[in-house]
C-alpha positions as CSV (number, residue, x, y, z in Angstrom):
1,M,-0.2,0.2,-0.1
2,T,2.0,3.6,-0.9
3,Q,0.8,6.3,1.1
4,A,-0.3,9.9,-0.4
5,S,2.5,12.4,0.1
6,P,1.5,15.9,2.0
7,R,-0.4,18.1,-0.1
8,Q,1.2,21.6,0.1
9,E,-0.8,24.2,0.5
10,T,-0.5,27.4,-2.2
11,P,0.7,30.7,0.1
12,A,-2.1,33.1,0.3
13,F,0.7,36.0,-0.3
14,E,4.1,36.1,-2.0
15,L,6.0,39.3,-1.7
16,A,6.6,41.5,-4.2
17,Q,9.9,44.4,-4.3
18,V,10.7,46.7,-6.7
19,N,14.3,48.7,-7.0
20,I,15.0,51.8,-9.1
21,S,18.3,53.5,-9.6
22,R,18.9,56.3,-11.4
23,L,21.7,55.9,-14.3
24,L,24.9,57.7,-14.4
25,A,25.4,57.4,-17.6
26,P,23.4,56.0,-20.9
27,L,23.0,52.1,-20.8
28,D,25.0,52.1,-24.4
29,S,27.8,53.9,-22.9
30,P,31.2,52.3,-22.0
31,E,30.6,53.5,-18.1
32,L,27.8,50.9,-17.8
33,K,29.1,48.4,-19.9
34,D,29.7,46.0,-17.0
35,F,26.8,46.8,-15.7
36,V,24.6,45.8,-18.7
37,D,27.5,42.4,-19.3
38,A,25.8,41.4,-16.1
39,L,22.4,41.9,-16.5
40,D,21.6,38.4,-18.0
41,P,23.7,36.2,-15.3
42,V,22.1,37.8,-12.4
43,N,18.7,37.9,-14.1
44,A,19.5,34.0,-14.6
45,L,20.7,33.4,-11.3
46,A,17.5,34.7,-10.0
47,D,15.1,33.2,-12.3
48,T,16.5,29.9,-10.8
49,A,16.3,31.1,-6.6
50,P,14.6,29.5,-4.2
51,G,11.6,31.2,-3.7
52,F,11.7,33.2,-7.0
53,R,8.3,33.7,-8.5
54,W,8.8,36.1,-11.4
55,R,10.8,39.4,-12.4
56,L,9.4,41.9,-14.7
57,Q,11.3,42.2,-18.2
58,S,10.7,43.3,-21.9
59,E,11.0,40.6,-24.9
60,E,15.0,41.3,-24.5
61,G,14.7,39.4,-21.2
62,N,15.1,42.3,-18.7
63,A,13.6,45.5,-17.5
64,T,16.0,48.0,-18.7
65,A,13.6,49.6,-21.9
66,L,10.8,50.1,-19.5
67,R,10.0,53.5,-17.6
68,V,10.0,54.1,-14.1
69,F,8.0,57.4,-12.8
70,D,8.5,59.0,-16.6
71,D,11.8,59.7,-16.4
72,D,14.3,57.9,-18.8
73,W,17.4,57.7,-16.5
74,L,15.5,55.2,-14.0
75,I,15.8,51.6,-14.7
76,V,13.6,49.3,-12.8
77,N,13.8,46.2,-10.9
78,M,10.4,44.4,-10.0
79,S,10.5,40.5,-9.0
80,V,7.6,38.4,-7.1
81,W,9.5,36.1,-4.1
82,E,8.3,33.7,-1.8
83,A,9.1,35.3,1.3
84,P,11.3,37.8,2.8
85,E,14.2,35.1,3.8
86,A,14.3,34.0,-0.3
87,L,15.3,37.4,-1.2
88,L,17.4,38.4,1.3
89,A,19.1,34.9,0.1
90,F,19.2,35.7,-3.4
91,V,20.4,40.2,-2.9
92,Y,23.4,38.4,-0.7
93,D,24.2,35.7,-2.9
94,D,28.2,36.0,-3.6
95,A,27.3,36.8,-7.3
96,H,24.9,38.8,-6.9
97,R,26.9,41.4,-4.0
98,A,29.9,41.0,-6.8
99,V,27.4,43.5,-8.8
100,L,26.3,45.5,-6.1
101,R,29.8,46.3,-5.4
102,D,30.3,48.6,-7.9
103,R,27.0,50.3,-7.9
104,R,27.8,53.3,-6.9
105,K,30.0,53.3,-10.6
106,W,27.0,53.2,-12.9
107,F,24.0,54.6,-10.1
108,H,23.5,57.5,-8.3
109,H,23.5,57.7,-4.9
110,P,19.8,57.9,-3.6
111,S,18.9,60.6,-1.8
112,E,15.4,59.2,-1.1
113,A,13.9,55.5,-0.6
114,M,14.5,53.5,-4.2
115,T,13.0,50.0,-2.7
116,A,10.4,48.6,-1.6
117,L,8.5,46.0,-0.2
118,W,4.9,44.6,-0.4
119,W,2.4,41.6,0.0
120,V,0.7,40.5,-3.1
121,P,-2.2,37.9,-3.5
122,S,-0.3,35.0,-4.6
123,G,-0.1,34.8,-8.2
124,H,-0.2,38.3,-8.8
125,R,2.3,40.2,-10.9
126,P,2.3,43.8,-9.8
127,S,2.8,47.0,-12.6
128,V,4.8,49.3,-12.8
129,Q,2.4,52.0,-11.7
130,E,1.8,49.6,-8.4
131,A,5.0,49.7,-7.8
132,E,5.2,53.8,-8.3
133,E,2.6,53.8,-5.8
134,R,4.3,51.6,-3.1
135,L,7.3,53.8,-3.4
136,T,5.5,57.1,-3.7
137,H,3.8,55.6,-0.4
138,L,6.5,54.5,1.8
139,R,8.7,57.8,0.4
140,A,5.6,60.0,2.1
141,H,4.6,57.6,5.3
142,G,7.8,55.6,5.9
143,P,7.3,51.4,6.6
144,S,4.2,50.0,7.2
145,S,1.9,46.7,6.2
146,H,1.3,48.6,3.0
147,V,4.5,48.9,1.9
148,F,8.0,48.2,3.9
149,T,11.7,47.4,3.8
150,L,14.3,45.0,3.6
151,K,15.5,46.0,7.2
152,Q,11.8,46.8,8.4
153,T,9.3,43.7,7.1
154,Y,5.5,43.2,8.2
155,A,3.8,39.6,8.2
156,A,1.7,39.6,5.3
157,V,-2.1,40.3,6.3
């Protein structure tokens, strides 16, 4: 007699994240070559990372052509993860950290919140407009259960 395997329940919520950055130079410039060259390998790591669910991308496989806040100098990265722990594991993985170390060569130092996290119903894939609203709310009101940061997370409700 075989025993049925336990059924895994789909979680009610997943973690959405947006990260925007202001470019120091055009994407096709020599100054950003190393960043552009790292996009596909880093995205491939994300796509196979434990807890990864989805990332925003155009037909080219990344989101560099997509606009946020109607600003040609801002680039957007948006993804959905199983939980904050999965996102943190990816962010601080050696390969991703190696790219993060060079961010000051490619992007302006932020003067306001550029990263936001929020819970979405499982299967929901947020839009750029939704990400803009969450970032705007975080900047105006600080972290809360509506939108938060990796330093100050809130439980899904």
